[in-house]
FILORO-553455 format. One record per residue (C-alpha): x, y, z. Coordinates in steps of 0.5 Angstrom, whole numbers. Last residue first. Layout:
N
{xx=X; yy=Y; zz=Z}
...
***
This chain:
594
{xx=49; yy=31; zz=28}
{xx=46; yy=28; zz=34}
{xx=39; yy=26; zz=35}
{xx=39; yy=25; zz=27}
{xx=32; yy=26; zz=24}
{xx=26; yy=22; zz=20}
{xx=19; yy=25; zz=19}
{xx=19; yy=24; zz=11}
{xx=23; yy=17; zz=11}
{xx=16; yy=14; zz=14}
{xx=18; yy=7; zz=16}
{xx=14; yy=2; zz=13}
{xx=6; yy=0; zz=12}
{xx=4; yy=6; zz=7}
{xx=-3; yy=8; zz=11}
{xx=-1; yy=8; zz=18}
{xx=7; yy=10; zz=17}
{xx=11; yy=6; zz=21}
{xx=15; yy=10; zz=26}
{xx=22; yy=13; zz=26}
{xx=22; yy=20; zz=29}
{xx=30; yy=19; zz=31}
{xx=36; yy=16; zz=28}
{xx=42; yy=16; zz=33}
{xx=41; yy=9; zz=35}
{xx=40; yy=6; zz=28}
{xx=33; yy=4; zz=26}
{xx=30; yy=-3; zz=25}
{xx=23; yy=-6; zz=22}
{xx=18; yy=-10; zz=24}
{xx=11; yy=-11; zz=20}
{xx=4; yy=-13; zz=22}
{xx=-1; yy=-17; zz=17}
{xx=-8; yy=-18; zz=18}
{xx=-7; yy=-25; zz=17}
{xx=-10; yy=-31; zz=14}
{xx=-16; yy=-31; zz=10}
{xx=-18; yy=-37; zz=6}
{xx=-20; yy=-35; zz=-1}
{xx=-25; yy=-36; zz=-6}
{xx=-29; yy=-39; zz=0}
{xx=-36; yy=-38; zz=-4}
{xx=-39; yy=-35; zz=3}
{xx=-34; yy=-30; zz=2}
{xx=-37; yy=-27; zz=-4}
{xx=-43; yy=-26; zz=0}
{xx=-40; yy=-23; zz=6}
{xx=-36; yy=-18; zz=1}
{xx=-43; yy=-15; zz=-1}
{xx=-44; yy=-12; zz=5}
{xx=-37; yy=-9; zz=5}
{xx=-39; yy=-6; zz=-2}
{xx=-45; yy=-3; zz=0}
{xx=-43; yy=0; zz=6}
{xx=-37; yy=3; zz=2}
{xx=-42; yy=6; zz=-3}
{xx=-47; yy=9; zz=2}
{xx=-41; yy=12; zz=5}
{xx=-38; yy=15; zz=-1}
{xx=-45; yy=18; zz=-4}
{xx=-44; yy=17; zz=-12}
{xx=-47; yy=10; zz=-13}
{xx=-46; yy=8; zz=-20}
{xx=-41; yy=3; zz=-19}
{xx=-46; yy=-1; zz=-14}
{xx=-50; yy=-3; zz=-19}
{xx=-45; yy=-6; zz=-23}
{xx=-42; yy=-9; zz=-17}
{xx=-49; yy=-12; zz=-15}
{xx=-49; yy=-15; zz=-22}
{xx=-42; yy=-18; zz=-22}
{xx=-44; yy=-21; zz=-15}
{xx=-50; yy=-25; zz=-18}
{xx=-46; yy=-27; zz=-24}
{xx=-41; yy=-31; zz=-19}
{xx=-34; yy=-32; zz=-22}
{xx=-27; yy=-32; zz=-19}
{xx=-22; yy=-33; zz=-23}
{xx=-16; yy=-33; zz=-18}
{xx=-12; yy=-28; zz=-21}
{xx=-18; yy=-23; zz=-22}
{xx=-13; yy=-17; zz=-24}
{xx=-8; yy=-20; zz=-28}
{xx=-12; yy=-26; zz=-30}
{xx=-17; yy=-21; zz=-33}
{xx=-23; yy=-18; zz=-31}
{xx=-30; yy=-20; zz=-33}
{xx=-32; yy=-24; zz=-27}
{xx=-32; yy=-19; zz=-23}
{xx=-27; yy=-20; zz=-16}
{xx=-21; yy=-16; zz=-17}
{xx=-22; yy=-9; zz=-18}
{xx=-29; yy=-8; zz=-16}
{xx=-28; yy=-13; zz=-10}
{xx=-22; yy=-9; zz=-7}
{xx=-21; yy=-2; zz=-10}
{xx=-27; yy=1; zz=-7}
{xx=-27; yy=-2; zz=0}
{xx=-24; yy=5; zz=3}
{xx=-17; yy=6; zz=6}
{xx=-13; yy=7; zz=-1}
{xx=-10; yy=2; zz=-6}
{xx=-13; yy=-4; zz=-3}
{xx=-8; yy=-9; zz=0}
{xx=-5; yy=-16; zz=-2}
{xx=0; yy=-21; zz=1}
{xx=0; yy=-27; zz=-2}
{xx=0; yy=-35; zz=-1}
{xx=-1; yy=-40; zz=-7}
{xx=-6; yy=-45; zz=-9}
{xx=-9; yy=-49; zz=-15}
{xx=-3; yy=-48; zz=-20}
{xx=-3; yy=-50; zz=-27}
{xx=-3; yy=-43; zz=-30}
{xx=-8; yy=-42; zz=-36}
{xx=-10; yy=-35; zz=-34}
{xx=-3; yy=-33; zz=-32}
{xx=-3; yy=-30; zz=-25}
{xx=2; yy=-35; zz=-22}
{xx=7; yy=-35; zz=-27}
{xx=7; yy=-27; zz=-28}
{xx=7; yy=-26; zz=-21}
{xx=12; yy=-31; zz=-19}
{xx=18; yy=-30; zz=-24}
{xx=22; yy=-25; zz=-21}
{xx=21; yy=-29; zz=-14}
{xx=24; yy=-35; zz=-17}
{xx=18; yy=-41; zz=-17}
{xx=17; yy=-47; zz=-12}
{xx=12; yy=-52; zz=-14}
{xx=9; yy=-56; zz=-8}
{xx=5; yy=-62; zz=-10}
{xx=0; yy=-63; zz=-4}
{xx=-3; yy=-70; zz=-4}
{xx=-10; yy=-70; zz=-1}
{xx=-12; yy=-75; zz=4}
{xx=-14; yy=-71; zz=10}
{xx=-8; yy=-71; zz=14}
{xx=-4; yy=-70; zz=8}
{xx=-7; yy=-63; zz=7}
{xx=-4; yy=-61; zz=14}
{xx=3; yy=-64; zz=12}
{xx=4; yy=-61; zz=5}
{xx=2; yy=-54; zz=9}
{xx=7; yy=-55; zz=14}
{xx=12; yy=-57; zz=8}
{xx=11; yy=-51; zz=4}
{xx=12; yy=-46; zz=10}
{xx=19; yy=-49; zz=11}
{xx=20; yy=-48; zz=4}
{xx=18; yy=-41; zz=5}
{xx=22; yy=-40; zz=11}
{xx=28; yy=-42; zz=8}
{xx=28; yy=-36; zz=4}
{xx=26; yy=-32; zz=-2}
{xx=23; yy=-38; zz=-6}
{xx=16; yy=-36; zz=-8}
{xx=11; yy=-41; zz=-8}
{xx=6; yy=-45; zz=-12}
{xx=2; yy=-50; zz=-9}
{xx=-1; yy=-56; zz=-13}
{xx=-7; yy=-60; zz=-11}
{xx=-8; yy=-68; zz=-11}
{xx=-13; yy=-73; zz=-10}
{xx=-18; yy=-68; zz=-11}
{xx=-25; yy=-70; zz=-8}
{xx=-30; yy=-69; zz=-14}
{xx=-37; yy=-69; zz=-12}
{xx=-35; yy=-66; zz=-5}
{xx=-40; yy=-68; zz=1}
{xx=-34; yy=-72; zz=3}
{xx=-29; yy=-67; zz=2}
{xx=-34; yy=-62; zz=7}
{xx=-34; yy=-67; zz=12}
{xx=-26; yy=-69; zz=12}
{xx=-25; yy=-61; zz=13}
{xx=-29; yy=-61; zz=19}
{xx=-25; yy=-67; zz=22}
{xx=-18; yy=-64; zz=20}
{xx=-20; yy=-58; zz=24}
{xx=-14; yy=-52; zz=23}
{xx=-9; yy=-50; zz=28}
{xx=-12; yy=-43; zz=29}
{xx=-19; yy=-46; zz=31}
{xx=-24; yy=-45; zz=26}
{xx=-30; yy=-41; zz=25}
{xx=-33; yy=-41; zz=18}
{xx=-37; yy=-34; zz=17}
{xx=-33; yy=-30; zz=21}
{xx=-35; yy=-23; zz=21}
{xx=-32; yy=-16; zz=23}
{xx=-35; yy=-10; zz=19}
{xx=-30; yy=-5; zz=16}
{xx=-34; yy=1; zz=14}
{xx=-28; yy=5; zz=11}
{xx=-22; yy=1; zz=11}
{xx=-16; yy=-1; zz=16}
{xx=-20; yy=-7; zz=19}
{xx=-17; yy=-11; zz=13}
{xx=-22; yy=-14; zz=8}
{xx=-23; yy=-21; zz=6}
{xx=-25; yy=-23; zz=13}
{xx=-23; yy=-28; zz=19}
{xx=-16; yy=-25; zz=20}
{xx=-11; yy=-28; zz=25}
{xx=-6; yy=-22; zz=27}
{xx=0; yy=-21; zz=24}
{xx=8; yy=-22; zz=23}
{xx=9; yy=-21; zz=30}
{xx=5; yy=-26; zz=33}
{xx=10; yy=-32; zz=30}
{xx=16; yy=-31; zz=25}
{xx=14; yy=-34; zz=18}
{xx=14; yy=-41; zz=21}
{xx=10; yy=-39; zz=27}
{xx=5; yy=-36; zz=22}
{xx=4; yy=-43; zz=18}
{xx=3; yy=-47; zz=25}
{xx=-2; yy=-42; zz=27}
{xx=-6; yy=-42; zz=21}
{xx=-6; yy=-49; zz=19}
{xx=-11; yy=-49; zz=13}
{xx=-15; yy=-55; zz=13}
{xx=-21; yy=-52; zz=15}
{xx=-21; yy=-47; zz=9}
{xx=-18; yy=-52; zz=5}
{xx=-25; yy=-56; zz=6}
{xx=-29; yy=-50; zz=5}
{xx=-25; yy=-50; zz=-2}
{xx=-27; yy=-57; zz=-3}
{xx=-34; yy=-56; zz=-1}
{xx=-35; yy=-50; zz=-6}
{xx=-33; yy=-55; zz=-12}
{xx=-29; yy=-51; zz=-18}
{xx=-22; yy=-52; zz=-15}
{xx=-19; yy=-50; zz=-22}
{xx=-23; yy=-44; zz=-24}
{xx=-23; yy=-42; zz=-17}
{xx=-16; yy=-41; zz=-16}
{xx=-15; yy=-41; zz=-9}
{xx=-11; yy=-36; zz=-5}
{xx=-9; yy=-37; zz=2}
{xx=-9; yy=-30; zz=5}
{xx=-5; yy=-24; zz=8}
{xx=-8; yy=-18; zz=9}
{xx=-5; yy=-11; zz=8}
{xx=-9; yy=-4; zz=10}
{xx=-3; yy=-1; zz=13}
{xx=2; yy=-6; zz=15}
{xx=1; yy=-5; zz=22}
{xx=7; yy=-3; zz=27}
{xx=14; yy=-5; zz=29}
{xx=20; yy=-1; zz=29}
{xx=26; yy=-5; zz=33}
{xx=31; yy=-1; zz=36}
{xx=29; yy=-1; zz=43}
{xx=29; yy=-8; zz=43}
{xx=37; yy=-8; zz=41}
{xx=38; yy=-4; zz=48}
{xx=33; yy=-8; zz=52}
{xx=37; yy=-15; zz=49}
{xx=32; yy=-21; zz=50}
{xx=28; yy=-19; zz=44}
{xx=33; yy=-17; zz=40}
{xx=36; yy=-24; zz=40}
{xx=29; yy=-27; zz=38}
{xx=29; yy=-22; zz=32}
{xx=36; yy=-23; zz=30}
{xx=35; yy=-30; zz=26}
{xx=28; yy=-28; zz=24}
{xx=31; yy=-22; zz=20}
{xx=28; yy=-15; zz=22}
{xx=24; yy=-13; zz=16}
{xx=26; yy=-9; zz=10}
{xx=24; yy=-4; zz=6}
{xx=25; yy=3; zz=10}
{xx=32; yy=1; zz=13}
{xx=35; yy=6; zz=18}
{xx=42; yy=8; zz=19}
{xx=46; yy=13; zz=23}
{xx=48; yy=8; zz=29}
{xx=50; yy=3; zz=24}
{xx=55; yy=7; zz=20}
{xx=60; yy=3; zz=23}
{xx=58; yy=-2; zz=28}
{xx=52; yy=0; zz=33}
{xx=50; yy=-7; zz=34}
{xx=43; yy=-7; zz=32}
{xx=45; yy=-3; zz=26}
{xx=51; yy=-7; zz=24}
{xx=47; yy=-13; zz=25}
{xx=41; yy=-11; zz=21}
{xx=46; yy=-9; zz=15}
{xx=49; yy=-16; zz=15}
{xx=42; yy=-19; zz=15}
{xx=40; yy=-15; zz=10}
{xx=45; yy=-17; zz=5}
{xx=48; yy=-11; zz=2}
{xx=45; yy=-9; zz=-5}
{xx=43; yy=-2; zz=-5}
{xx=45; yy=4; zz=-1}
{xx=41; yy=11; zz=0}
{xx=44; yy=17; zz=3}
{xx=39; yy=22; zz=5}
{xx=42; yy=29; zz=6}
{xx=41; yy=36; zz=10}
{xx=37; yy=32; zz=15}
{xx=31; yy=36; zz=18}
{xx=27; yy=38; zz=12}
{xx=20; yy=36; zz=14}
{xx=13; yy=33; zz=10}
{xx=6; yy=33; zz=11}
{xx=3; yy=40; zz=12}
{xx=7; yy=43; zz=6}
{xx=6; yy=50; zz=4}
{xx=9; yy=54; zz=10}
{xx=15; yy=49; zz=9}
{xx=17; yy=52; zz=3}
{xx=21; yy=48; zz=-2}
{xx=25; yy=52; zz=-7}
{xx=32; yy=50; zz=-3}
{xx=31; yy=43; zz=-4}
{xx=35; yy=39; zz=1}
{xx=40; yy=34; zz=-2}
{xx=38; yy=27; zz=-4}
{xx=43; yy=21; zz=-6}
{xx=41; yy=15; zz=-9}
{xx=46; yy=9; zz=-9}
{xx=48; yy=2; zz=-12}
{xx=42; yy=-1; zz=-16}
{xx=42; yy=5; zz=-21}
{xx=47; yy=10; zz=-19}
{xx=43; yy=16; zz=-17}
{xx=45; yy=23; zz=-16}
{xx=43; yy=30; zz=-14}
{xx=36; yy=28; zz=-13}
{xx=32; yy=33; zz=-9}
{xx=29; yy=34; zz=-2}
{xx=23; yy=38; zz=1}
{xx=18; yy=36; zz=-4}
{xx=17; yy=38; zz=-12}
{xx=23; yy=35; zz=-15}
{xx=25; yy=33; zz=-22}
{xx=25; yy=25; zz=-23}
{xx=31; yy=22; zz=-23}
{xx=31; yy=14; zz=-25}
{xx=24; yy=14; zz=-28}
{xx=25; yy=20; zz=-31}
{xx=30; yy=17; zz=-36}
{xx=25; yy=13; zz=-39}
{xx=22; yy=19; zz=-42}
{xx=26; yy=25; zz=-40}
{xx=20; yy=29; zz=-38}
{xx=23; yy=36; zz=-36}
{xx=20; yy=40; zz=-41}
{xx=14; yy=37; zz=-40}
{xx=14; yy=39; zz=-33}
{xx=11; yy=33; zz=-29}
{xx=6; yy=34; zz=-23}
{xx=4; yy=28; zz=-18}
{xx=-3; yy=25; zz=-18}
{xx=1; yy=18; zz=-20}
{xx=4; yy=18; zz=-14}
{xx=-3; yy=17; zz=-10}
{xx=-6; yy=22; zz=-6}
{xx=-11; yy=24; zz=-11}
{xx=-14; yy=17; zz=-11}
{xx=-16; yy=18; zz=-4}
{xx=-19; yy=25; zz=-6}
{xx=-22; yy=22; zz=-12}
{xx=-26; yy=16; zz=-8}
{xx=-33; yy=18; zz=-9}
{xx=-33; yy=18; zz=-17}
{xx=-40; yy=18; zz=-20}
{xx=-39; yy=16; zz=-28}
{xx=-37; yy=20; zz=-34}
{xx=-32; yy=24; zz=-30}
{xx=-30; yy=31; zz=-31}
{xx=-24; yy=33; zz=-27}
{xx=-23; yy=41; zz=-26}
{xx=-16; yy=44; zz=-24}
{xx=-15; yy=51; zz=-22}
{xx=-8; yy=54; zz=-21}
{xx=-6; yy=56; zz=-27}
{xx=-12; yy=58; zz=-30}
{xx=-18; yy=55; zz=-33}
{xx=-15; yy=48; zz=-33}
{xx=-20; yy=43; zz=-35}
{xx=-19; yy=35; zz=-35}
{xx=-24; yy=31; zz=-39}
{xx=-21; yy=34; zz=-45}
{xx=-15; yy=31; zz=-45}
{xx=-10; yy=35; zz=-49}
{xx=-6; yy=33; zz=-55}
{xx=-6; yy=25; zz=-57}
{xx=2; yy=25; zz=-56}
{xx=0; yy=27; zz=-49}
{xx=-3; yy=20; zz=-47}
{xx=-7; yy=15; zz=-52}
{xx=-14; yy=17; zz=-51}
{xx=-20; yy=13; zz=-53}
{xx=-16; yy=7; zz=-55}
{xx=-12; yy=8; zz=-48}
{xx=-19; yy=7; zz=-44}
{xx=-21; yy=0; zz=-47}
{xx=-14; yy=-3; zz=-45}
{xx=-14; yy=1; zz=-38}
{xx=-20; yy=-3; zz=-36}
{xx=-28; yy=-2; zz=-36}
{xx=-28; yy=5; zz=-39}
{xx=-31; yy=11; zz=-37}
{xx=-26; yy=16; zz=-40}
{xx=-23; yy=20; zz=-34}
{xx=-25; yy=14; zz=-29}
{xx=-21; yy=8; zz=-33}
{xx=-15; yy=13; zz=-35}
{xx=-14; yy=16; zz=-28}
{xx=-15; yy=9; zz=-24}
{xx=-10; yy=5; zz=-28}
{xx=-5; yy=5; zz=-23}
{xx=2; yy=3; zz=-25}
{xx=4; yy=-3; zz=-29}
{xx=1; yy=0; zz=-36}
{xx=6; yy=6; zz=-36}
{xx=10; yy=5; zz=-42}
{xx=5; yy=7; zz=-47}
{xx=2; yy=13; zz=-45}
{xx=-5; yy=14; zz=-41}
{xx=-2; yy=15; zz=-34}
{xx=2; yy=21; zz=-38}
{xx=-4; yy=25; zz=-38}
{xx=-4; yy=25; zz=-30}
{xx=3; yy=28; zz=-30}
{xx=1; yy=33; zz=-36}
{xx=-6; yy=35; zz=-32}
{xx=-1; yy=36; zz=-26}
{xx=4; yy=41; zz=-30}
{xx=-2; yy=44; zz=-33}
{xx=-5; yy=46; zz=-26}
{xx=2; yy=50; zz=-25}
{xx=8; yy=49; zz=-20}
{xx=12; yy=55; zz=-20}
{xx=19; yy=55; zz=-22}
{xx=24; yy=55; zz=-17}
{xx=29; yy=50; zz=-20}
{xx=27; yy=45; zz=-15}
{xx=20; yy=46; zz=-17}
{xx=15; yy=51; zz=-13}
{xx=9; yy=51; zz=-9}
{xx=8; yy=59; zz=-7}
{xx=0; yy=59; zz=-7}
{xx=-4; yy=53; zz=-6}
{xx=-7; yy=49; zz=-12}
{xx=-14; yy=49; zz=-13}
{xx=-18; yy=43; zz=-14}
{xx=-25; yy=41; zz=-17}
{xx=-29; yy=35; zz=-18}
{xx=-34; yy=33; zz=-23}
{xx=-38; yy=27; zz=-23}
{xx=-39; yy=26; zz=-16}
{xx=-47; yy=28; zz=-16}
{xx=-46; yy=34; zz=-21}
{xx=-41; yy=37; zz=-16}
{xx=-35; yy=35; zz=-12}
{xx=-30; yy=40; zz=-8}
{xx=-23; yy=37; zz=-7}
{xx=-18; yy=35; zz=-1}
{xx=-16; yy=42; zz=1}
{xx=-12; yy=48; zz=-2}
{xx=-8; yy=43; zz=-7}
{xx=-1; yy=42; zz=-7}
{xx=-2; yy=37; zz=-1}
{xx=-9; yy=38; zz=1}
{xx=-11; yy=33; zz=7}
{xx=-12; yy=26; zz=9}
{xx=-11; yy=25; zz=16}
{xx=-7; yy=19; zz=19}
{xx=-6; yy=18; zz=26}
{xx=1; yy=16; zz=29}
{xx=1; yy=21; zz=34}
{xx=0; yy=26; zz=28}
{xx=0; yy=23; zz=21}
{xx=-2; yy=28; zz=15}
{xx=-4; yy=23; zz=9}
{xx=-3; yy=27; zz=2}
{xx=-7; yy=31; zz=-3}
{xx=-6; yy=34; zz=-10}
{xx=1; yy=30; zz=-10}
{xx=8; yy=32; zz=-8}
{xx=15; yy=29; zz=-9}
{xx=22; yy=29; zz=-7}
{xx=22; yy=26; zz=0}
{xx=15; yy=24; zz=-1}
{xx=18; yy=18; zz=-5}
{xx=19; yy=14; zz=1}
{xx=12; yy=13; zz=3}
{xx=10; yy=12; zz=-4}
{xx=15; yy=7; zz=-6}
{xx=14; yy=4; zz=1}
{xx=7; yy=3; zz=-1}
{xx=8; yy=0; zz=-8}
{xx=5; yy=3; zz=-15}
{xx=10; yy=8; zz=-17}
{xx=10; yy=9; zz=-25}
{xx=6; yy=15; zz=-25}
{xx=11; yy=18; zz=-20}
{xx=17; yy=16; zz=-24}
{xx=22; yy=13; zz=-19}
{xx=21; yy=6; zz=-21}
{xx=24; yy=-1; zz=-19}
{xx=27; yy=2; zz=-13}
{xx=34; yy=-1; zz=-11}
{xx=34; yy=-7; zz=-7}
{xx=37; yy=-9; zz=-1}
{xx=35; yy=-3; zz=3}
{xx=40; yy=2; zz=7}
{xx=38; yy=9; zz=9}
{xx=43; yy=13; zz=11}
{xx=41; yy=20; zz=14}
{xx=46; yy=25; zz=14}
{xx=47; yy=31; zz=19}
{xx=43; yy=37; zz=21}
{xx=36; yy=39; zz=24}
{xx=33; yy=37; zz=31}
{xx=27; yy=33; zz=33}
{xx=25; yy=33; zz=40}
{xx=18; yy=34; zz=38}
{xx=16; yy=32; zz=31}
{xx=13; yy=39; zz=29}
{xx=6; yy=39; zz=26}
{xx=7; yy=40; zz=18}
{xx=8; yy=47; zz=16}
{xx=3; yy=48; zz=12}
{xx=-4; yy=49; zz=11}
{xx=-8; yy=43; zz=9}
{xx=-11; yy=43; zz=16}
{xx=-15; yy=49; zz=15}
{xx=-18; yy=47; zz=8}
{xx=-21; yy=41; zz=12}
{xx=-18; yy=34; zz=14}
{xx=-22; yy=28; zz=12}
{xx=-21; yy=23; zz=18}
{xx=-17; yy=16; zz=19}
{xx=-19; yy=14; zz=26}
{xx=-15; yy=9; zz=30}
{xx=-16; yy=3; zz=34}
{xx=-11; yy=2; zz=40}
{xx=-8; yy=-5; zz=39}
{xx=-1; yy=-4; zz=41}
{xx=0; yy=3; zz=44}
{xx=0; yy=9; zz=39}
{xx=5; yy=11; zz=35}
{xx=10; yy=17; zz=35}
{xx=14; yy=21; zz=30}
{xx=8; yy=26; zz=29}
{xx=8; yy=29; zz=36}
{xx=7; yy=25; zz=42}
{xx=8; yy=17; zz=42}
{xx=12; yy=17; zz=48}
{xx=19; yy=17; zz=44}
{xx=16; yy=23; zz=40}
{xx=16; yy=26; zz=47}
{xx=23; yy=26; zz=49}
{xx=28; yy=22; zz=45}
{xx=26; yy=18; zz=38}
{xx=21; yy=14; zz=35}
{xx=25; yy=8; zz=36}
{xx=19; yy=3; zz=38}
{xx=13; yy=3; zz=34}
{xx=7; yy=0; zz=38}
{xx=2; yy=-4; zz=34}
{xx=-4; yy=-1; zz=30}
{xx=-11; yy=-3; zz=29}
{xx=-14; yy=1; zz=24}
{xx=-21; yy=3; zz=23}
{xx=-22; yy=8; zz=18}
{xx=-28; yy=12; zz=21}
{xx=-33; yy=16; zz=17}
{xx=-35; yy=23; zz=20}
{xx=-33; yy=27; zz=15}
{xx=-35; yy=21; zz=10}
{xx=-42; yy=22; zz=10}
{xx=-41; yy=30; zz=9}
{xx=-37; yy=29; zz=2}
{xx=-38; yy=35; zz=-2}
{xx=-38; yy=39; zz=5}
{xx=-30; yy=36; zz=6}
{xx=-28; yy=30; zz=6}
{xx=-10; yy=6; zz=4}
{xx=2; yy=-7; zz=-7}
{xx=-3; yy=-2; zz=-4}
{xx=-3; yy=-7; zz=-9}
{xx=-9; yy=-9; zz=-12}
{xx=-10; yy=-16; zz=-13}
***
């Protein structure tokens, strides 16, 4: 599934299109107006619907709107359990990684967040792009004054080289849209047969008529290029600074900070980039003098230090981890600690019970599983309402054109009798099913037991298969993997439906993409028709309508529109969950006292 693991005159249909985003309130924005939801650090009240709009060329100019109450100076400490798998911009493929890399990296476009509301604007580019030829040609112009950390100007050739790298060996696990779209290929494997990266010379599909202009020529209409241009894979890379595998630990900076030291799995230190110009950047700030990341400490210990203000706790924040369940209830009872919790919607993420359709082939059995699934009990084990609202749709309310539907209404506690009715209609009622899950915490074992008990009430033995987190994805997403069910959190790669059904539900996709092995010839045919739609709004509407056709087959069981609750030290201001990337946005943080 996609892993997020998120409109100029060229796209008039989306100029007024809404990305409906349900956002919980976010505490800890800081003092003054920022804490009340004003300025870029704030967040809306719980349940408020937000609208993602496409910014204009004027919106794309810098500087970024000020976080009210923010001040400059000091060192912000970010404590995360694990180091980043990738810092190379063409390899980053996770929401929090995207968000935090904004400290040192810039893209063609990016999301500006004001009062918790996201707007797509030009970042390195003067706008979000100009399309022609029915969406097959897109043109971008770079801003004046954008520079690398050594002061050299960023050019169109640097952006082109960065995108060309996505074709090269070693970049297989990053986003594959540039290779596929630019070559008109079904998948990356086919794309790299046509062009293998910089070693093959220049890619003709990207033209750079001068140092500030990029022209992308796609074989097929591509309506979502402005969103793709915001992904980290759209970052420039200078060939003379490309150190190969070394670039994955210390990329050359274009943002407000530069990496001065990186001790893998231990620490990451950033300092101000003197060549970054605020007047070119509508997204980022440069409030703190330094950022010091530490990795390896158990998150329970970090949270205790932060919530109790011990040691460096007051100046510390986490951008990856959530509040441990054992501390959440305590924080809710203590007003001072509660104020240090930072909560919000986790971007466009959903959490679902996945059914391997190639193993559970009978739709009646899949419907029975839908009614058996004890959503209320499962959510309670995971942390209660704070982890998300119950879902009834495949996509999140955070995508363009989203429609609320509930094809098979069921109580949150499940409906055993209804499940038995569908099992009675099944041609082959299963005596047992296998449930695979990651063993990261005791919650995972408790959740497995909740499911075992629920399935037993319908006469199905659920065999649990605990897997090590590092092996979970490779094990479950094998075509021949012997697992029937698993729970996973997934997302679209940007806030339109274009990367959900096309990239996960076509029968021709491999097991890594279509992990549940869903296959419906009518859906395949409709996906192929929709692929040629050049109008963004029409394409979004068609995909949302098709979603309900898919969900009649019950390929998955919707569970949650996920929420996230992180924490920040008392001295940390500007802490808010990024409405697209789903974690605390580091680029807007400041110290109240330094």
